[in-house]
C-alpha positions in Angstrom: -5.5 8.2 -0.3 -3.8 10.8 -2.4 -1.6 11.9 0.5 0.0 8.5 1.0 0.2 7.6 -2.7 -2.5 4.9 -2.7 -4.0 6.2 -5.9 -0.6 6.0 -7.6 0.1 2.6 -6.2 -3.3 1.3 -7.5 -2.6 2.8 -10.9 1.1 2.0 -11.4 1.2 -1.1 -9.2 0.1 -3.6 -11.9 2.6 -2.0 -14.4 5.5 -2.2 -11.8 4.7 -5.8 -10.8 4.3 -6.9 -14.4 7.7 -5.3 -15.2 9.4 -7.4 -12.5 7.8 -10.6 -13.7 4.5 -10.9 -11.7 1.0 -11.3 -13.1 -0.7 -7.9 -13.0 -4.1 -9.5 -12.3 -2.6 -11.5 -9.4 -1.2 -8.2 -8.0 -4.7 -6.5 -8.2 -6.4 -9.5 -6.5 -3.9 -9.6 -3.7 -4.0 -5.8 -3.3 -7.8 -5.7 -3.1 -7.8 -8.7 -0.7 -5.3 -6.9 1.6 -7.3 -3.7 1.5 -10.5 -5.6 2.4 -8.9 -7.4 5.3 -7.2 -4.3 6.6 -10.6 -2.7 7.2 -11.5 -4.8 10.1 -8.4 -4.2 12.4 -8.5 -0.5 11.4 -12.1 -0.1 12.8 -11.2 -2.1 15.9 -8.0 -0.1 16.5 -9.8 3.2 16.0 -12.1 2.4 18.9 -9.5 0.8 21.2 -6.4 2.9 20.7 -7.9 6.1 19.7 -7.8 7.9 16.4 -4.9 10.1 17.2 -2.6 7.3 18.2 -3.7 5.3 15.2 -2.9 8.2 12.9 0.5 8.7 14.4 1.6 5.1 14.2 0.0 4.4 10.8 1.9 7.4 9.3 5.1 5.7 10.1 3.9 2.5 8.3 2.7 4.6 5.3 6.1 6.3 5.1 7.9 2.9 5.2 5.6 1.4 2.5 6.0 4.4 0.2 9.8 4.3 0.6 9.8 0.6 -0.2 7.6 1.0 -3.3 9.7 3.9 -4.5 12.9 1.9 -4.0 11.7 -1.2 -5.7 10.2 0.8 -8.5 13.6 2.6 -9.0 15.5 -0.7 -8.9 13.4 -3.0 -10.9 11.6 -1.0 -13.5 13.6 -0.3 -16.7 13.0 3.0 -18.4 
């Protein structure tokens, strides 16, 4: 979680989304719901595709997500 920035996303996410006009409680609810739902396909894919392939492909997704969060944070959050 620390490697991909999930801890920072969980901590700063409500502040970032509140700064761009969203409700921070709504962000937390949606984020927790997505984390919960993502558990099921992850377990299935780990068994079907293999852990190595899952790790390689998910690292691309994590990179894209981190870049998007960084970009949106830079654009929308006023200092």
